[in-house]
N, C-alpha and C positions, 0 to 999 in steps of 0.2 A: 835241632841245631846243637848236637852234643847234650842235650837236655838242658840248654844253656839258660833259658829264661823262666822256666818254671821249676818250682819244687816238686811237681807232680810226676815227673817221670819224662821219658824221651817219647818222641812221637814216632810214628812208622816212619823208617829210613829206607831208601833204597841205595844200593851200591853195587859196585862190581861189574858194571856193565862194560863191555870191550868195544861197543859202538864209539865211533868217532864222536867227539863233542865239540860243539861250536859253543863258546860262551855267548850269552845274550848282550845285546849292545847295553852300555850303562845308561841310566835314566838320563841324569844331566851332569854325571860326573865323569871325570877322566880317569883311566886307570894308569898307575904308575908300577914298574917293576924294578925289582932290584936285580944285581948280579946274582945268575943261578948257582955259582960257584960258592954261595955263602953256608957255612954250616949250620946243622940244627942246633939250638932251636930258631925259629924262624927269624929272619932279618925283617924286621917290620919295615914296611914301605913307607906307607904315609896315610893318615886319615883324612879323607876328604869329606867335606860337610857341604850339604845342599843348603839353600836358604830354608829357614824354619818355614814349615808347611802351613800351619794354623795360627802360630802366635809368635810373640817375641820372647819366650821362655827361654832360660839359659839352660840348654840341654846339650851335652856333648858326649859322644860315646867313644871310648877308646878300648882298644883289645890290648890288654895290658899283659897277656901271656898268650902264646900259642904254641903247641908242641904236638908233634905226631911221632909215634916211635913205633916199630916193628916188634911186634909179640908172637910173630910166627911167619911162615911163608905166606899165607893168605890172612893175615892179620894185622892190624893197626890199632894202637891206642891212641886216642886224640884228645888233648885235653885244651880247653878255651877259657880264658878269663876275660870278662868284660866290665868295665867300669862306667857309670854315668859320671863324668868329671865336672858337669855342670852344677849350677845352684839350685835347679828346679827339678821337679818329678817328671820323668818321661811317662807318657800315656800309650796304651794301645801299640806295645812295643812287638815288632815282628822281626826276628833274626833269622838269616839264611846263610848257610856255609856251603861253599862249593869246593871240591877238590878236583884238579885236573892234572894229568901227567901227559905232557905233550898234548897229543889229539885226545887222549882218551879219557872219558869222564869217569871219576874214580868213585866219588861218593856226594850226596847232597843231603842236607838235612834243614828243616825249617821249623821254628816254634815261635808261639806267640804267648805274650803275657799281658797283664792289664797295665803294670805299672813298675818302673825301676826308679826308686828314690835316688835324689841328689847324693853324690858320695857313695853309694851303694856298689858293690863288685859281687859278682856271681861266677862261680868255676864250675864248670861242669866236664865231666870225663864220658867218652863213649868208645865202646870197643867197636871197629869197622871190620866186616867180614867181607874180603874180597874173593873174586872167582880168580882161577889160576891165569886165565888171559889178561885181567886187571894187574894182578902182581906181577906179570912179565913185563907189561907196558911200564909199569914204574922202574923196574930194573932196568929196561931198555931205554929209559930217559935219564939214565945216570942217577937214579934215586931222587929225582927232583920233582916236586910236585908245587903247583900254583894253587894257594887258598884264597879265596875270595869271600870276605865276611860282608854283608850288607845287613845294616840295622836301621830299620825303619820305625819312626814312631809319630804321632801327630804333631810333634815339635820339630823333628828333625830327622834327616837320612844321612848315614855314613857308611862310607864304602872303604874298606881296606884290601890290598892285595899285597900277599906274603909269599915269598918264595922258601921253601923248606927242602932240606936233604933228609931223607928218611931212609 
């Protein structure tokens, strides 16, 4: 997930698929979308939190910055910043980012880390290489993409949905 949750580098990431993509149904969270005409950087939609899963710990995740910019016809640079705004440490944290343009799956990444301390912020960047069909799908979708970020931990699950113009 953009190497988001570990300092040890990014995991294997797939992208550029031109197959139609159906977003999986949310677990217990409802998705909300903003007006797709909002300019980049992302118009942050809403952070939605599920009930704590194992404890009453004060763990809250917030995507405090999300940007995707074009670095070439089939290249995008993505940056994400995540903050634990709670007062307790989050453990067993897994983050997943999915990018979709219309019905086309653009990119997905996932990463796991052991903990994210209260008040800590991590920022990661990733270069996303696209095939020509996926780049064209973004262009044909008025350069609009939907980015779904899901952060799960032992204490909390949070999902955000952002609309970006790239």
